[in-house]
N, C-alpha and C positions, 0 to 999 in steps of 0.2 A: 583477312580471315579467308575471304573468297580463293584465291588464291593462294593458301594453306591446303585449301580442303581441294583445291582442282590436282594441289599436286600429291596431296594422299591418293586422289584416285587414279592419277595416272599411275604413281608406283604401283598400288596392286595390280592396275587395269595390266600393265608390264611383267610384275610378279606371275599374274595368271598365264599371260600364252608364251612367258619364257619359258614357266613349268610346263605348260603343254606341250611345249616345243621339245623341251630337252626327252621328256617320256614317249613322246612321239617316236623320237630319232631312235628312241632304243627299241621299241615295237615294230619300227619299219627292218632293224637290225635282226628280230627274231622272227622277221615271217609273218608279223601280226596287222593283213591285209586293213581289214575291218576299222580295228579300233586307231589304226593309226588313219585313217582315211575319217574319222570323225573326230581324233582329236587335232589334227589339219586344218580340218572348217573352222571350228573355234580359236582352234590359235591364231590365223589369219586375218579371220573377222574381229578378234580384239584388236591385233596389230593395228589394221585397218582405221579405224575409228579411233585409235590412240595416235596414231603418226599425222593423222589429219588432223587432229586436233592440235597438237603440237606446233607443227610445222606452220599452220597460219597464225599463230600467236608469239610463236621464239621471238621474232624481231622485236614487241614488244614486251615478253616477258620471259628473258633467259631462264627462269626458274623451271619455268616445263621444260628446258633440256634436260637438266640438271635431274628432277624428276624420273624423268625417262630414263637417262642415263643409271642412277641407282635403284629403279624398278628391274630394270635388265640384268644388273650383277645379283641382285636379289634373286631374283626368277631362278636365275642358273643353279643356287643355293639348296632354294627349294624343291625346284624340280629334282635333283641328283638327290635328294634327303626322300621325297614321296617314291623316288621311282626303287629305293634303296628298301624302303619298306614294304613294296607293294613283291617287289623280287621274284618276277613270274619266270618263269624258263629252268632250262634244267643246265647245269654244269659237268662237266667230268674232271675228276681229281686224279692227277697221277704223283702218285706217294713213292719215294723213292728209299728203300728200306733194308735192313736187313732183320728182319720181322716181317716179313710178307705173307708165309703162311698162317702164322700166329693172326695178323693185325686180317687176312686177307677171310678168313674162317668167323673173326667178331664180326666184320662189317656184314656178310650174309645171313650170319644170325638174326642179325637186325634189319635185314628185307633188303639189304644194297644189291646192284648188280657190278661184280667184281672180276676183272679179267686180271691174269699177273703173269707175268712174261720175267723169265731170268736173262739179269746181265751183269752186266762189268762197268764198276764205277771207278775211280780215281784210286779207292782205298781198294779195290778187289771186288770180289762176287758183291750183289745186288738183288731185290727182287723188287720190279717195279707195277703197283700195281695201278690199274683203269677202275677209277669206282665213280659209278651215275650217281648223281643226287638232284634234290631240287636245291635251285638257289637257297632257299629259306632255310637248308639245313647243312650248307659250306660250313659255314663259322665250326659247330657242334661236333661234326665230322674232322676236319681237322685236329679241334682240341681232344677230339678221340685218339687219334692218328699219334699226335704230339706224346699222349700217353701212356698210348703202347710204345713207341719208341721217337723218345726225345729230340736223339740225332737225325728223325726222317729230313728229308728234301718232297716238298711238294708244290707242282706245279698245277693254277686252274684255270680250263678254259670254259667258257661258254661252249653252250651245243644247241646250233641253229639247227639239225635236222638231224634225228638219226630212224633206224630201222625199229620194226615192230619186235614186241619180245620172241 
């Protein structure tokens, strides 16, 4: 029973520290220094405590190593899910369409910043829209773009920094 509870504790601690590390890495990419600092502190604190316990006892109990590995794998999954729910930041959608003017008007009417550029695609003239959105709005905005032009093509990029209005 003690081994099972210790394994569970190791798995939960690894889920916590790896999830923190996953979110921290994304915050580093976004330039969120203080959030990254705090997450990194707690990530490493948990890691040191857990890894010291596992290394000291693995020769007698290899199940701890299995729990450690399982917690790491689950932590990646949980960290990505958490970060997806938080969805901090902004993105720019590049939408290639033949309905550019209508689509740009729609997005502007709904408060989005839009820049439109004329271009030439494989099958002739297209318009390229650059639409800035909060990450939480990305999927909904792309759904609207597909409703306005089911044949549109899009690319999504994260924005690390942008000038003010």
